[in-house]
C-alpha positions, 0 to 999 in steps of 0.5 A: 605221216610216219611210214613205220611198218608192222614189223617195227611195231611187232618188234617194239611190242615184243621188247615191251612184253619180253622186257628187253631186246634179247627176249624180244628176239627170242619171242620173234625168232629174230636176231638181237641186232635186227630187233634193236634196229627196228625199234631205233628206226621206229623212234626216229620216224616218230620223233619220240623216245619210246624206251628209257634205256638209262637203267639196268632194265629197259622201261617205257617212257610216258610217251612209250606207254601211251603209244604202246596201248595203240600199238596193241590194238593195231596188232590185234586187228592185224592178227584178225585180218591175217586170220580172215585172209587165211580163211578166205584162202581156205574158202571158209567164212570168217563170220556168219550173220544170223538174224532171229525174228520175234517169232523165234523160240530162243531155247531150241534155236540157240541150242542148235546154233551154239552146238554148231558154232562150238565145233567151228571156232574159226567162224564167228557167229554175228547174232541179231534180233529183229521184229515183224518184217525186220528179218526179211529186210536184213536178208534181202538187203544182204545184211544177213546170211540166214534168218529164223522167222516166218517167211514170205514163201511167195518171194522167189529170192528166198529158200527155206527150211520149215522148223515147225508151226507157231500159234499166236494166241489172243490172250487177256489177264483174268479180270481184264475184260468188262464182260465174260471171256466165254461170250461172243467177243467181237471187234466192236466189244474190244474197241475201247480196250488197249491192244498191245502190238510189237513194233516193226524193226524194219527201216521200211516196213513191207506189211501193214499191221495184223490182227489190229482192232480199228479205232482201239487204243494201242501200246507198242513194245519191242518184243513179245516178252514185253508184250506178255508182261503188259498183258499179264499185268492187265494193261492190254490184250494181244496175240502172243506166241504159244511157246511163251505162254504155255505155263500161264495158259495152264495156271490161268494167269492168262486166258485165251479169247480165241473164237469166231472173231479172233481165231488166232493165227498159225505161222510157219517158223522157218530158216531162210536164206537168199536163193539168188546168192552164192553161199560159203562152205560153212553157211552150207553146212549150217543149212544142212545141219538145220535141215537135219534137226528140223522140226524143232517145235512140238506140234502142240505149239502150233495149235490155238487153244480156244476160249473155255466155256463157262460151266453150266449152272443149276437154275 
């Protein structure tokens, strides 16, 4: 294996970028002889002619072109590693891993995150989307620094900031039900109708399914946006976060069937992190930032609209 150094690769790259040894020396603030010697040594160790010196201007050989492409990748990674080490020395994280759950309203939360990280360009936001119990699993297995989702508040390993309340509304498209939507809808009457559910992204789901009608046909989807589309097209019914369907509830393209047997549910949206782990300075500043901006949801989004009663008719 060739024992070339990072310095030799940097000198070779500078010659390519500058078009010659003197230009490379100027770029690197080194002497012409030192750059020339480093490139010569690199070629001897590789057993390759990287540069064609036969003409007036130095050019890359065919092997030199191929080798330089790999060198650029390696130097970029070395630069990132240097930045990462400098941030560690300063005590600041180079990356924060945030998981957004399927109950997270994207516009207000992404606006907060983009505003926070825009002022901290040296810390990269690694964003991931998970569903049902997937966010908890990522957090508890140390694959996330923070999640925005509903939180099992009895879990002593977590601390949280309440960001608002989210109503999950049982809805159908007009004409989907074979009976009037204002009647007393029981699980038995829904048993022959397809129910749409969101798949759990956890590798080992920690909760059974919720709001499921036993014995009813099911279709599963990866998120609530797809669930909404299936319901809008009369292909299924299901519970959808109210923040996704406010317009459809108003214009009548979706109808709430919330009642005695299907009351809907209200979940607390929260930002959560491990209580039993240390956190870096940027993570702590993000935590304080979210606390200052909470809540992020309008109170109406935490209420389940009931099924509308049909108007009385003259007899």
